[in-house]
N, C-alpha and C positions, 0 to 999 in steps of 0.2 A: 446272489441267489445261488447256492450250490446245493445239487442233489445227487448222493450217491446210493445208486441200489445194489442189494447183495440178497444171496439166499439161493439165488438158481441153482439148477442144475440138472443131471439125466436122473430121470424117475421113471419106474414103470407103470404102465396104466392101472388107475386105482389108487395110486400112491397119494401121496402129499406133501407138500414143501411149504414153507413161510420165508416170503419176500420181506426184506426190510427197505426202508427209505430214509437214510440220515438227511436232514436238513439243515442249512445253515445261511445266515447272509439276510436272515429277515425275521418279524416276530411269527415264529411257526404257529404261534396258539390264538393268531388273527385270522388265520385262512385255512378255508376249506382246502381239501388234498384229493388227489386223483391217482388210479392208477390206469395205464392204456396198456396195450401190447402191439404188437407188429410181427405178423408172420410173414414168412418169405413169400415176397410178391403179391403182397395185401396193404391195404392202407391201414393207417392206425387206428386201433379201434379204442373206445372207452370201455373200461371193464366194471370200475366201481369207484364211486365218491363216499366222500365223508365230509361232515360240515366239520366248523372249527371246533365245536366243543365236544364232537363224536357223537351228539344225539341222533343225527341222521345221516344214514347211509342210502346209496342207493347202487343198483347192480346191473350189469347187462343181462338181457334173459339168458343169455347162453351159460352164464356162470352162477346165476342164482340159484341159492340152496348148496352151492358146492364152496364158494369162495367166502370170504368173510374180510372184511376190510375194518383195521382198528388204528388207533393213534396212541402215542403216549407224549402229552404235550410238555412233561418233563423232561423228556429225552430229546424231543424236537423228532420224533421218528413216526413215520406210518408203515405198518405190516399191512400184509395180504396173504391171509392163510387159505391155501389152496389144497382141497380134498377131492376126493375120487376123480383126479385128473385123467383126462382123454388125450390122445394123440392129438386133436384139433386145439387143445391148449398149448402147444408148441408154439413158441415166440420168444420175441424179445420185450421184456415188461419194464416198463418205465413209470416213475412216479411224476408228479407236477402238482404244483402249487397254482390255487387258483389266482388268476389275472396277472400272474408271472409268464412271460414267454419261454423261459430257461426250460431246458430238459436233462438229465442226466445221462448216463453212459449207457444204462439199461442193463438189466441182467438176463440172462439166457437161461430159460427152461425148455427143457426137451422131455417130452413123453412118449416113450418108446419101450419096447419089448427087445 
């Protein structure tokens, strides 16, 4: 299983970013996917999940209404659209496939003026 996150960067409060996670090494369309994040000095937390078909999504309370998780099974890629970003969204963001223990290298998101 290989997961490669990209799309992070420095953005001002109120701005937007779109993260991508390219997956390989397993049958992507058969597994749910999740985005997690870890801020400095804090535990890794679940941000959003999406079912294998993309029909069902869930969000952490802190991001509901601002973030959208989606997937393209033809491209083996899961996305996280982040809008109205806040400084407290600053973290390294990781994607994960359900039931597999592997993590990617993550992508840094910094929200600061």
